C-alpha positions in Angstrom: 11.8 -3.8 -2.2 11.7 -3.8 0.8 14.5 -1.8 2.1 12.9 1.1 -0.1 9.7 0.6 1.5 11.2 0.7 5.2 13.2 3.7 4.7 9.3 5.8 2.9 8.0 3.8 6.5 11.2 5.6 8.5 10.0 9.5 6.9 8.8 12.1 9.3 5.6 12.4 7.7 4.4 10.0 4.7 0.1 11.2 3.8 -2.1 8.5 5.0 -2.9 6.9 1.3 1.0 7.0 0.8 1.2 4.8 4.2 -2.3 2.1 3.0 -0.4 2.2 -0.8 2.7 1.6 1.3 1.0 -1.9 3.3 -0.5 -3.0 -0.2 2.5 -3.4 -2.4 4.5 -5.0 0.9 1.6 -7.5 1.9 2.3 -9.2 -2.0 6.7 -9.3 -2.2 7.5 -12.7 -2.1 8.5 -13.9 0.9 6.2 -11.8 3.1 3.8 -13.0 5.3 0.6 -11.4 6.3 -0.2 -11.0 10.0 -3.5 -10.5 10.6 -3.2 -8.7 14.8 0.1 -8.3 16.1 0.9 -5.4 18.3 2.8 -2.9 18.4 5.3 -1.0 21.1 1.7 1.3 22.1 -0.7 -2.5 22.5 -2.2 -1.1 19.0 -3.3 -4.2 17.6 -2.8 -3.8 13.6 -2.0 -6.4 10.1 1.2 -6.9 9.9 3.9 -7.6 7.4 6.2 -10.0 7.7 10.2 -10.8 6.5 12.8 -13.0 7.5 16.7 -12.5 7.0 19.0 -13.8 7.2 19.3 -12.7 10.9 15.7 -10.9 11.8 12.3 -11.3 12.2 10.7 -7.8 10.8 7.1 -7.1 11.8 5.3 -3.8 10.0 1.8 -3.1 11.6 -0.2 -1.0 10.6 -4.0 0.1 11.7 -6.6 -2.5 10.1 -9.5 0.3 8.8 -6.6 2.6 7.2 -3.8 1.0 6.6 -1.9 3.8 9.1 1.6 2.5 9.9 1.6 1.6 13.7 5.2 0.4 14.0 7.8 -2.1 13.6 9.6 -5.3 15.6 12.7 -6.1 14.7 13.0 -10.2 16.5 16.6 -11.6 16.3 16.4 -15.6 14.7 20.7 -15.6 13.9 22.0 -18.0 15.1 24.0 -18.2 17.9 22.7 -14.5 18.5 20.8 -13.5 22.0 17.5 -13.5 22.2 16.4 -9.2 21.9 13.5 -8.0 20.7 12.9 -4.2 19.5 9.6 -2.9 19.4 8.1 0.8 18.3 5.8 2.5 17.9 3.9 5.3 15.9 2.0 7.1 18.5 2.1 11.0 16.9 2.9 13.1 14.8 2.3 15.8 12.2 3.1 18.7 9.9 4.1 22.4 11.9 4.8 25.5 11.3 8.8 25.8 12.8 10.9 24.8 14.6 9.9 23.6 18.3 6.5 23.2 17.8 5.2 20.4 18.3 1.9 18.7 16.6 -1.4 18.8 17.9 
């Protein structure tokens, strides 16, 4: 389930109600922890859905009010692995009429 949600969160555009639904489903998955205050790579604070697999801790960060997806942080946790963190922030997205046009 978490793999499907993760792939959907990386889609270029998701309607706000779908983002909120993904948060609500992910928060109910066994082994997931909801963290009330996480910071994304852009410095925004939100609510997080956190889970760990054999290699890393994955944190999906959502806006507290709208549950809009803000970004993700991956922290390597595997034994013997070098310390490493990858953070991503979604700062803008939109739908445009043509290739090369920037959303406003």
